[in-house]
Short mmCIF file of the C-alpha atoms (twelve columns), coordinates in Angstrom:
data_MODEL
# 
_entry.id   MODEL 
# 
loop_
_atom_site.group_PDB 
_atom_site.id 
_atom_site.type_symbol 
_atom_site.label_atom_id 
_atom_site.label_alt_id 
_atom_site.label_comp_id 
_atom_site.label_asym_id 
_atom_site.label_seq_id 
_atom_site.Cartn_x 
_atom_site.Cartn_y 
_atom_site.Cartn_z 
_atom_site.pdbx_PDB_model_num 
ATOM 1   C CA . MET A 1   35.597 6.648   -43.934 1 
ATOM 2   C CA . MET A 2   32.459 4.323   -42.781 1 
ATOM 3   C CA . LYS A 3   35.025 3.023   -39.984 1 
ATOM 4   C CA . ARG A 4   35.527 6.725   -38.872 1 
ATOM 5   C CA . PHE A 5   31.994 7.210   -38.882 1 
ATOM 6   C CA . PHE A 6   30.952 4.037   -36.980 1 
ATOM 7   C CA . CYS A 7   33.439 4.813   -34.246 1 
ATOM 8   C CA . GLN A 8   32.444 8.400   -33.885 1 
ATOM 9   C CA . ALA A 9   28.591 6.990   -33.495 1 
ATOM 10  C CA . ALA A 10  29.722 4.443   -31.227 1 
ATOM 11  C CA . THR A 11  31.908 7.133   -28.808 1 
ATOM 12  C CA . ALA A 12  28.369 9.350   -29.090 1 
ATOM 13  C CA . CYS A 13  26.207 6.552   -27.988 1 
ATOM 14  C CA . VAL A 14  28.686 5.733   -25.168 1 
ATOM 15  C CA . LEU A 15  28.959 8.949   -24.055 1 
ATOM 16  C CA . SER A 16  25.254 9.993   -23.903 1 
ATOM 17  C CA . LEU A 17  24.643 6.775   -21.935 1 
ATOM 18  C CA . GLY A 18  26.812 8.269   -19.020 1 
ATOM 19  C CA . ALA A 19  24.159 10.884  -18.562 1 
ATOM 20  C CA . VAL A 20  21.232 8.513   -18.263 1 
ATOM 21  C CA . LEU A 21  23.011 5.520   -16.349 1 
ATOM 22  C CA . PRO A 22  25.313 6.242   -13.470 1 
ATOM 23  C CA . LEU A 23  28.769 5.312   -14.557 1 
ATOM 24  C CA . GLN A 24  29.603 4.143   -10.907 1 
ATOM 25  C CA . ALA A 25  27.449 2.101   -9.110  1 
ATOM 26  C CA . GLY A 26  25.931 3.002   -5.774  1 
ATOM 27  C CA . THR A 27  26.947 1.840   -2.336  1 
ATOM 28  C CA . LEU A 28  25.343 -1.814  -2.266  1 
ATOM 29  C CA . VAL A 29  23.641 -3.450  0.996   1 
ATOM 30  C CA . ALA A 30  22.412 -6.557  1.893   1 
ATOM 31  C CA . MET A 31  18.786 -6.829  3.772   1 
ATOM 32  C CA . GLU A 32  18.401 -9.913  5.397   1 
ATOM 33  C CA . THR A 33  14.789 -11.136 6.068   1 
ATOM 34  C CA . SER A 34  12.875 -13.760 7.966   1 
ATOM 35  C CA . ALA A 35  11.476 -14.135 4.501   1 
ATOM 36  C CA . GLY A 36  14.664 -13.879 2.539   1 
ATOM 37  C CA . THR A 37  17.487 -11.549 1.392   1 
ATOM 38  C CA . LEU A 38  17.629 -8.502  -0.631  1 
ATOM 39  C CA . GLN A 39  20.235 -6.580  -2.501  1 
ATOM 40  C CA . LEU A 40  19.745 -2.525  -2.626  1 
ATOM 41  C CA . GLU A 41  21.919 -0.596  -4.632  1 
ATOM 42  C CA . LEU A 42  21.610 2.940   -2.862  1 
ATOM 43  C CA . PHE A 43  21.754 6.389   -5.109  1 
ATOM 44  C CA . ASP A 44  24.628 8.089   -3.312  1 
ATOM 45  C CA . GLU A 45  24.652 10.777  -5.941  1 
ATOM 46  C CA . GLN A 46  21.241 11.736  -6.467  1 
ATOM 47  C CA . ALA A 47  20.192 11.540  -2.600  1 
ATOM 48  C CA . PRO A 48  23.406 12.012  -0.887  1 
ATOM 49  C CA . ALA A 49  21.863 12.847  2.628   1 
ATOM 50  C CA . THR A 50  19.184 10.305  2.910   1 
ATOM 51  C CA . VAL A 51  21.589 7.511   1.834   1 
ATOM 52  C CA . ALA A 52  24.060 8.916   4.574   1 
ATOM 53  C CA . ASN A 53  21.315 8.912   7.025   1 
ATOM 54  C CA . PHE A 54  20.268 5.447   6.252   1 
ATOM 55  C CA . LEU A 55  23.936 4.186   5.974   1 
ATOM 56  C CA . ARG A 56  24.095 5.303   9.874   1 
ATOM 57  C CA . TYR A 57  21.485 3.172   11.013  1 
ATOM 58  C CA . VAL A 58  22.809 0.089   8.960   1 
ATOM 59  C CA . ASP A 59  26.294 0.827   10.347  1 
ATOM 60  C CA . GLN A 60  25.240 0.767   13.775  1 
ATOM 61  C CA . GLY A 61  23.203 -2.280  13.665  1 
ATOM 62  C CA . PHE A 62  19.759 -0.748  14.303  1 
ATOM 63  C CA . TYR A 63  17.857 -2.172  11.735  1 
ATOM 64  C CA . SER A 64  18.516 -6.050  13.249  1 
ATOM 65  C CA . GLY A 65  15.249 -7.241  14.777  1 
ATOM 66  C CA . THR A 66  13.129 -4.540  13.214  1 
ATOM 67  C CA . LEU A 67  9.927  -5.290  11.613  1 
ATOM 68  C CA . PHE A 68  8.205  -4.909  7.956   1 
ATOM 69  C CA . HIS A 69  5.244  -3.492  10.097  1 
ATOM 70  C CA . ARG A 70  3.235  -2.305  7.277   1 
ATOM 71  C CA . VAL A 71  2.568  -4.439  4.420   1 
ATOM 72  C CA . ILE A 72  -0.006 -3.077  1.821   1 
ATOM 73  C CA . PRO A 73  -0.413 -5.320  -1.284  1 
ATOM 74  C CA . GLY A 74  -0.104 -3.929  -4.698  1 
ATOM 75  C CA . PHE A 75  1.342  -0.493  -2.990  1 
ATOM 76  C CA . MET A 76  4.408  -1.239  -0.577  1 
ATOM 77  C CA . ILE A 77  5.944  -2.886  2.103   1 
ATOM 78  C CA . GLN A 78  7.432  -0.616  4.889   1 
ATOM 79  C CA . GLY A 79  9.752  -1.131  7.834   1 
ATOM 80  C CA . GLY A 80  12.822 0.107   10.047  1 
ATOM 81  C CA . GLY A 81  11.293 1.412   12.992  1 
ATOM 82  C CA . PHE A 82  9.738  -0.900  15.146  1 
ATOM 83  C CA . THR A 83  10.630 -3.959  17.279  1 
ATOM 84  C CA . GLU A 84  8.996  -7.568  17.144  1 
ATOM 85  C CA . ASP A 85  6.751  -6.197  20.268  1 
ATOM 86  C CA . LEU A 86  5.672  -2.927  18.118  1 
ATOM 87  C CA . GLU A 87  7.687  -0.940  20.160  1 
ATOM 88  C CA . ARG A 88  8.817  2.378   18.112  1 
ATOM 89  C CA . LYS A 89  12.943 2.349   18.457  1 
ATOM 90  C CA . ASP A 90  14.626 5.923   19.217  1 
ATOM 91  C CA . THR A 91  16.058 7.748   16.239  1 
ATOM 92  C CA . LEU A 92  18.624 9.716   15.074  1 
ATOM 93  C CA . ALA A 93  17.527 13.530  13.913  1 
ATOM 94  C CA . PRO A 94  15.336 13.953  10.944  1 
ATOM 95  C CA . VAL A 95  16.990 14.087  7.276   1 
ATOM 96  C CA . VAL A 96  15.964 16.647  4.780   1 
ATOM 97  C CA . ASN A 97  13.474 15.668  2.307   1 
ATOM 98  C CA . GLU A 98  15.610 15.117  -1.435  1 
ATOM 99  C CA . SER A 99  12.261 14.122  -3.208  1 
ATOM 100 C CA . GLY A 100 12.839 16.752  -5.695  1 
ATOM 101 C CA . ASN A 101 16.241 14.707  -6.860  1 
ATOM 102 C CA . GLY A 102 14.344 13.399  -9.947  1 
ATOM 103 C CA . LEU A 103 13.840 9.777   -9.013  1 
ATOM 104 C CA . SER A 104 10.207 8.008   -9.256  1 
ATOM 105 C CA . ASN A 105 9.018  5.924   -6.502  1 
ATOM 106 C CA . LEU A 106 8.698  2.992   -9.170  1 
ATOM 107 C CA . ARG A 107 8.442  -0.849  -8.563  1 
ATOM 108 C CA . GLY A 108 11.272 -1.905  -6.910  1 
ATOM 109 C CA . THR A 109 12.797 1.300   -5.556  1 
ATOM 110 C CA . ILE A 110 13.311 1.889   -1.776  1 
ATOM 111 C CA . ALA A 111 12.177 5.479   -0.201  1 
ATOM 112 C CA . MET A 112 12.120 7.200   2.905   1 
ATOM 113 C CA . ALA A 113 8.558  6.923   5.218   1 
ATOM 114 C CA . ARG A 114 7.632  10.135  6.648   1 
ATOM 115 C CA . THR A 115 4.723  11.925  8.555   1 
ATOM 116 C CA . ARG A 116 3.017  15.077  7.009   1 
ATOM 117 C CA . ASP A 117 5.766  17.324  7.359   1 
ATOM 118 C CA . PRO A 118 8.553  16.945  4.476   1 
ATOM 119 C CA . ASP A 119 11.141 16.855  6.389   1 
ATOM 120 C CA . SER A 120 10.419 14.377  9.188   1 
ATOM 121 C CA . ALA A 121 12.066 11.016  7.868   1 
ATOM 122 C CA . THR A 122 14.382 8.747   10.073  1 
ATOM 123 C CA . SER A 123 14.725 5.462   10.081  1 
ATOM 124 C CA . GLN A 124 11.774 4.236   8.445   1 
ATOM 125 C CA . PHE A 125 11.369 3.311   4.676   1 
ATOM 126 C CA . PHE A 126 9.561  1.428   2.445   1 
ATOM 127 C CA . ILE A 127 10.018 -0.694  -1.070  1 
ATOM 128 C CA . ASN A 128 7.520  -0.029  -3.605  1 
ATOM 129 C CA . SER A 129 5.724  -3.188  -4.807  1 
ATOM 130 C CA . VAL A 130 4.300  -1.238  -7.517  1 
ATOM 131 C CA . ASP A 131 4.571  1.554   -9.620  1 
ATOM 132 C CA . ASN A 132 3.647  5.142   -7.241  1 
ATOM 133 C CA . ALA A 133 4.439  8.035   -9.090  1 
ATOM 134 C CA . ARG A 134 1.672  9.880   -6.941  1 
ATOM 135 C CA . LEU A 135 4.460  9.839   -4.057  1 
ATOM 136 C CA . ASP A 136 6.733  11.635  -6.113  1 
ATOM 137 C CA . ALA A 137 7.507  15.704  -5.631  1 
ATOM 138 C CA . GLN A 138 4.857  17.251  -7.769  1 
ATOM 139 C CA . GLY A 139 5.961  20.833  -8.343  1 
ATOM 140 C CA . ALA A 140 6.425  22.656  -5.021  1 
ATOM 141 C CA . GLN A 141 4.895  19.635  -3.063  1 
ATOM 142 C CA . PRO A 142 7.555  17.713  -1.688  1 
ATOM 143 C CA . GLY A 143 7.185  13.779  -2.036  1 
ATOM 144 C CA . TYR A 144 8.532  10.485  -0.572  1 
ATOM 145 C CA . THR A 145 12.492 10.321  -1.471  1 
ATOM 146 C CA . VAL A 146 14.146 7.506   -3.387  1 
ATOM 147 C CA . PHE A 147 17.145 6.885   -2.407  1 
ATOM 148 C CA . GLY A 148 17.827 3.241   -3.956  1 
ATOM 149 C CA . ARG A 149 16.581 0.087   -5.917  1 
ATOM 150 C CA . VAL A 150 16.321 -3.587  -5.121  1 
ATOM 151 C CA . THR A 151 18.711 -5.000  -7.638  1 
ATOM 152 C CA . GLU A 152 17.904 -8.832  -6.000  1 
ATOM 153 C CA . GLY A 153 15.084 -10.373 -4.047  1 
ATOM 154 C CA . MET A 154 12.053 -8.795  -5.609  1 
ATOM 155 C CA . ASP A 155 10.662 -12.041 -5.073  1 
ATOM 156 C CA . VAL A 156 10.981 -11.780 -1.233  1 
ATOM 157 C CA . VAL A 157 9.396  -7.940  -1.899  1 
ATOM 158 C CA . ASN A 158 6.376  -10.125 -3.528  1 
ATOM 159 C CA . ALA A 159 6.186  -12.768 -0.887  1 
ATOM 160 C CA . ILE A 160 6.157  -10.411 2.087   1 
ATOM 161 C CA . SER A 161 3.445  -8.060  0.230   1 
ATOM 162 C CA . ALA A 162 1.310  -11.212 -0.108  1 
ATOM 163 C CA . VAL A 163 1.276  -11.914 3.775   1 
ATOM 164 C CA . PRO A 164 -2.024 -11.753 5.225   1 
ATOM 165 C CA . THR A 165 -2.214 -8.779  7.765   1 
ATOM 166 C CA . THR A 166 -4.250 -7.693  10.563  1 
ATOM 167 C CA . ILE A 167 -4.806 -4.692  13.170  1 
ATOM 168 C CA . VAL A 168 -2.512 -4.496  16.646  1 
ATOM 169 C CA . GLY A 169 -3.328 -1.817  18.610  1 
ATOM 170 C CA . PRO A 170 -2.724 1.542   16.521  1 
ATOM 171 C CA . HIS A 171 -1.244 -0.396  13.729  1 
ATOM 172 C CA . ARG A 172 -2.975 -1.385  10.466  1 
ATOM 173 C CA . ASN A 173 -1.680 -3.972  7.939   1 
ATOM 174 C CA . VAL A 174 0.396  -5.585  10.310  1 
ATOM 175 C CA . PRO A 175 1.719  -9.196  9.245   1 
ATOM 176 C CA . GLN A 176 -0.108 -11.750 11.286  1 
ATOM 177 C CA . THR A 177 3.473  -13.623 10.801  1 
ATOM 178 C CA . PRO A 178 6.249  -11.306 11.604  1 
ATOM 179 C CA . VAL A 179 8.610  -10.188 8.761   1 
ATOM 180 C CA . VAL A 180 11.842 -9.698  10.872  1 
ATOM 181 C CA . ILE A 181 14.640 -7.895  9.331   1 
ATOM 182 C CA . THR A 182 17.619 -9.999  11.020  1 
ATOM 183 C CA . GLN A 183 20.504 -7.413  9.443   1 
ATOM 184 C CA . ILE A 184 21.119 -4.674  7.253   1 
ATOM 185 C CA . SER A 185 24.626 -4.659  5.831   1 
ATOM 186 C CA . ARG A 186 27.071 -3.287  3.463   1 
ATOM 187 C CA . VAL A 187 28.191 -5.357  0.414   1 
ATOM 188 C CA . GLU A 188 31.885 -4.666  -0.200  1 
ATOM 189 C CA . SER A 189 32.107 -4.164  -4.136  1 
ATOM 190 C CA . ALA A 190 34.494 -6.488  -6.403  1 
ATOM 191 C CA . ALA A 191 38.158 -5.041  -6.284  1 
ATOM 192 C CA . THR A 192 38.838 -3.241  -9.558  1 
ATOM 193 C CA . PRO A 193 42.243 -3.839  -11.035 1 
ATOM 194 C CA . GLU A 194 44.962 -1.511  -10.689 1 
ATOM 195 C CA . GLN A 195 46.037 0.665   -13.544 1 
# 
């Protein structure tokens, strides 16, 4: 009787965790930078349009040679839109805002940068170096779409967050020594055993 109770309780716990934790990991990407490498897990199910948009840029090699051009300590690091000469790269059409997906701008999450127009995000993204829940959707007011998280390399995010910055033309918070994204690529997941 006791054994059956524990089996039922264990089964209930496992089933309830499926509602909280993703049962299948999202797409993994490696972001190689001049400051070190990050690994990101993308939230394919919660932000499908945003992840598809980001992966189009990844698969095209768009991010190679772009910068983390905006670094604000105690806030975030932003990149994915400018070359080393601070020239804006041509982008694809904007992606629809998915900030109502229930994901919060917490430390270590990656989200889309945008203008005041909620549906203006293209290639630029930012990584939250602290919890920034104020960037989340608030009722009918759209926020900034979270679409993944750093799984390895928060030490690199911390290092980038600490670099000295300056003003270059119209750009503020530009690292004095460029932090270059050399490549972002998909990471092949380990093969699962055949059943």
